[in-house]
Residue, then its C-alpha position, 0 to 999 in steps of 0.5 A: m171318731s172318724d178322721a173327718h171329725r178329729p180336726c173339728a174336735r181339736l179346734a173346739r178344745r183349743h177354742l174352749l181354752q181360749l175362751g178363758a180370756v173373755s172376762a176375768a171372771a169368766l166361768a164354764f162347765p167342765a170340758l166335755a169329751q164329746n164329738r160335738t158341743i152346743k156352746l151357749a153364753s150368759t152375761f150377768d151380775n156374779s159379784g154385785p148387788e144383784k148376784p142372788i137373783a143372777s146366780g140363782c138363775f145360772k144355777g137353774e139353767t145349770a141344773y137343767f143342762n146338766a140333766v140334758n147332758k147326762a141324757g145324751g145332750i141335744n140331737g147328740a151334742k153336749v151343751e156347754l154354758l159359759m158365763s161372765d160377770d158384768q157386776f151389774k154394770p150395763d158397759v160390762a154386760k155390753a162388752n161381754a156380750q160383744a165378746f161372746a157375739a165375736d166367737k162364732s162357736i157360741l150360738g145364743l145368750l141366756a138371761p142377761v139380768g137387769t133392765r139396763q143390762a139387758a138393754a145393753v146386750m140387745e144393743a150389742v147383739h143382733d145375729m144370735a138369739i137372746v133368750g129370757p132377759i131377767t127383767g120385766t120392764a115393759t117399755l124394753r119390750k115394745n121395740s125389742p129386736p126379733n132376735v130377743f125371745w122374752v119368757r117372763s111376763s112384764y112388771d106391767q102385768e105383775v102390777d096389775k095382778l097385785i092390784r087386782n089381788a088386793l081388790t079381792l081382799g077389800i084393800t083400796r088404799i094402795g101406795i107404791v115405792h119405786p126407783n127413780d130410774p127407767l125400770g121404776k118409771s115404767v112400773l109407775a106408769a103401769f101402777e097408775r093405769s091399773m089403778a085408774d082402771a079400778k077407779l082408784t087414787p094411789a094412796l102414796v107415790t114415793t121414790t128411791p134414787g135407783t134400783t140398787s140405792t140404799e137410800i130409803e129413808p125418805a121413802v119409809q118416812a113418807a110410807v109411814k106417814a101415809a099409812p095405806q093399807l098396802m105398799i107395793m115395793v118396786m125393789a130387788g136386792v134392797v127389799p130387806l132394807f126397806v122392810k125392816a126400816f119400814r117396820a122399825a119406823g112403825g109401819t103396819s101396812s101390808l107389803y107386796g113386791l114384784s117378782i125380782g124382790a122374792s130371792t132366797s136371799n132376801i127371804e133369808v135376810l128378812g127371817a120372821q119379818a118375811r112372813g106375810i109378804g106378798f109377791a107377784i111371781v112369773v113362774p110357779s112356786p118352786f115348792a109346788p110339786k103339782h106342776e110337772i115343770v116344778r117336779r122336773y126342776q126339783t129332781d134336776m136341782t137335787a141331781s146336781g147337789w142343790s136343795d135351795w129351791s127358789l124362783p130365780s133358779l126355777e126361772g132359769y131352768i124354765n129359760a134353759r128349757v125354752i132355748a133347748e127346745g129351740l136348739k132340739r127343733a133346729g137339728p144337728a146342724v144347728t146355727r144362729e140363724s136356725l135357731i133364731a127360726s126354730l124358736d120362732r116356731i114355738e107355739s103353745l109349749d106346754l111345760g107343765g104348768i107354764t105354757i110358752s108361744y112365740g111365732h107370727g111376730n110374737r116375742i113374749g113367751s109366757q103370760f103367767v102371773d100369780v101372787a105368792v105369800i111368804g109362809a112359815e120357814g120361808r116357804i113360797v106359798s101360792 
């Protein structure tokens, strides 16, 4: 290392020690003894109701960057991914994001989890890229600032795909249960549009108090009484609670869910009752090695010591792959501004099973949506 670089390296090491104050729950990769580092950060739920989705996503990001660092980094720089736990609380997510933004050595944010949490982060941070928020709420995207790069498809697209899939199976009596909050209201509007396009009338519309609410009994009873052919569940962590209560009450309808409900923990908790449930997915099945991106994901997860392949971790892996492409294109002297500019230049990036396109003001990277069914041993079959 040259004399010119030694002071920078000492400052970087000193700063990494100081960064532990960002949050009591802040975590980071082990320090990397390299000339240069690229610092990225993420705020998400690591101790609250949506931890399975959030921690799965972070695991996929970690696996990708572990592989990148082992191969020499990006433009010669190793990547450090920092994390702060927001407990699924929007105000904490905002505070975490503000702390990260105040640290000028951090170049970008990855994957805030949750509709209200992502909105809080977007409100707090305007001068660095926010890549891959883990929410498909379409209304949040309509007025999204130019520093936000969405990767996944929207819940509107997911719901439309689920309805069109049902129609191919001859299913026309379709109901929906959604939380009575911004997420649920946005998805309900999409459901009503897609049903109207199909010239269908909803068999049932019922609600729960909120995204994480466990007060599901009134909705369960309404669904059992209406007995639609299919119920679409707009739920994440409470999917097992609803499914078990619905079946215990005698509900026989087929069940579909959004991508946020298809976490490994949900499938494990449901056990045999998971079999046959359909979910919209916004990435390929993590068990489908026919896709190049899945083969690479499986290899890198295994190299990091993980074999619990899941949709959230594959989504995190893809988000990491996208921001890495931006970093690569920005060159060795990457800044916050040049990272945003280089992400904007990504068009028709084929990751091997999913394509990402930005540019010309577009900030919605992927249009991928499929329907998967839970098969034997919790396998996601699409």
